N, C-alpha and C positions, 0 to 999 in steps of 0.2 A: 311460645310453642303451644300448639293445640293440646288441650287437656288430655284427650284420649288418644291412645296409639291407633285405634281403629279409624279415627277421623283422618289422620294423615295418610293411611293406607287407601282410604276411599278417594282422597284427592288424587293420589298417584294412579289409582285404578281408572279414574275419569280421564286423566291425561293419556293413559295407555289405550283406553277405549277409543278416544278421539283419534289417536295416532293410527290405530288399527283401521278405523273407518277410512281415513285418508289413504292409507296404504292399499286397502282393498280397491278403492277408487282408481288408484294408479294402475293396478293390475287389470281392472276392467278396461281402462283406456288403452292399455297395451294390447289386450285381446281384441279390442275393436280395431286398432291399427293393423294388427296382424291379419284380421279377417278381410281387410281391404286389399291386402297384397295377394295378387293372383298366383296360384301355383299352376302346374301343368294340367291339373284335373279341374273339371267343372264342379263348382260348388255354389249353391244358392246364395251364400253369404256375400259373394262379390257384388251382388245387386242391392245390398242393404242400404247403401247411401243414395239410391236413385229414387227421386220423387216424380210422379206423373201428374200432369194437369188432368183433373177429374172434376167436372162440373165447376170449373173456375178455381178449384182449390189444388194446392200441391199436396199430394197424398203419397205415402210410401208405396212403392211398386207392389210389395207383397199384400197390400190391402185391396188391390184391384185385379190381381191375377194369382193363379196357382203356379208356383215355380217348383219344378222337379228336375232331377238329373235323368236325362234320356239314356245316355251312355256315359262312359268315363270322361268324354270331352265335350258333351253337348248339354246345354240346359234347355228345357222345354217350358215355355211360358204360355199358360192358357188363361187369357183374360176372362173375368167373370161376365163381362158384357162385351159383346162382339165389336161394338163401335169404338172401344178403347185401344184396339191394336195399334193404330197409327200413332196415338199419343204415347204409347209404351215404347214403340220403336224410336220415336223422336227423343224421348227421355234417355234411352240407352245411347243413341248417337251423341247426344249433348253431354253425357257423362264422360269422365276421364278414364274409363276402364279399358278402352281400346279394343272393344269387340264389336262385330258387325252382325246385327240381327237379320234373319230372313223370315218372312211371314208368308203364309198361304191364306191369310184372312181369318183363320180360326185359331191357329197356334203360331207362336213365334219360336224359332229355333235360334239358339245363341251358341255357335261353335266356339270353343276356346282352342286356339292353335297351340301346338306344343311350344314350350319355351326353348330358346336357343341357350347354349352354354354361357354365352356372354350375358344374356338377360338374366339367367339364374344367378350369376355372380353379382350382378348389379342389385338384384332383389335381396340377396343375402346381405349386402352392405346396408340396404335400406332397413331390413329387419333388425340387424345388429345396432344400427343407429337408434331405432325405436326402443330396443331393449336397454341401451345405455341411457336414453332419456328417462325410462322408467326407473332405472337404478338411481339416477340423480334425484328424481322426485322422492323416492323412498328415503334417500339420505337426508334430503331437506326436511321431510317429516320427522325423521329421527332427531335432527338438529333442533327443530322447533320444540319437540317434546322434551328433550334434554334441557333446553333453555328454560322451559316452564318449571321443570324439577329444580334447577339451580336457583331460579327466582324464589321458589317456595323455601328453599334452604336459606337463602340470603335473608328472607323476611322472617326466618326462624319459625316457619309454620310446620316444618318437618325436620326430623333429625338427620344427621349425616348418614346413619345406617339406612334410613328410609330412602334418602336420595340415592345412595349407592345401589340399593336394591331396585329402585325404580329405573335407574339407568341401565342396569343389567337386564331387566324385563324388556325395556324398549329395544335394547340391542338384540335380544333373542327374537323379538318380533320382526325387527329389521332383517335379521339373517334368514328367517323363515320366508319372507316375501322376496328377498334377493334370490334365494334358491328357487322360488316359484318362477321368477323372471327367467332364470337359467333353463328351467324345464320347458317353459313355453318357447324360448328361443331355439332350443335343441329340436323340439318337435317341428317348429316352422321351417328350420333349415333342412330337416330331413324331408319334409313335404316338398320343399323347393327343389331338392336334388333328385327326387324320384322321377323316373322317365316313364 
């Protein structure tokens, strides 16, 4: 066993810190997945995954145009350079967001049609699936962290009390992030059901 009690606590803190980083990453991935699911309202984040050919390079759309919400259902895309309008339109058509841009040469309007009730239910199933994937990822992180603590105990590098305390801290951390998944899911479902 490590001579100082403080050293075993430091090792457990390192495990907990690593687990927290991985859990935060799972939440960020969930938020990213949710931002790609279109609600009935226009929101610039639905264009986040779209890249535009710009001088031979694939560049994120937001780097070649200003994107604003014109009204609740229409995005207004104003290219920084006039000649990129057609490339932007092509990129939107090629994406899987299912929206049709219309251009007057200077600005591109991207209307978002209202969602049907069936489509809303389908999207809720999608976001619930994403939330479940995030919960599974969080449980996997917890399992890995707990295994590291058990390995330390087995190698007699920490005491049983330290191991129990470490597992309790990891469980609290897991509960916090599982609650965060529930909050994000509830908010997204509410957004999807708004008319």
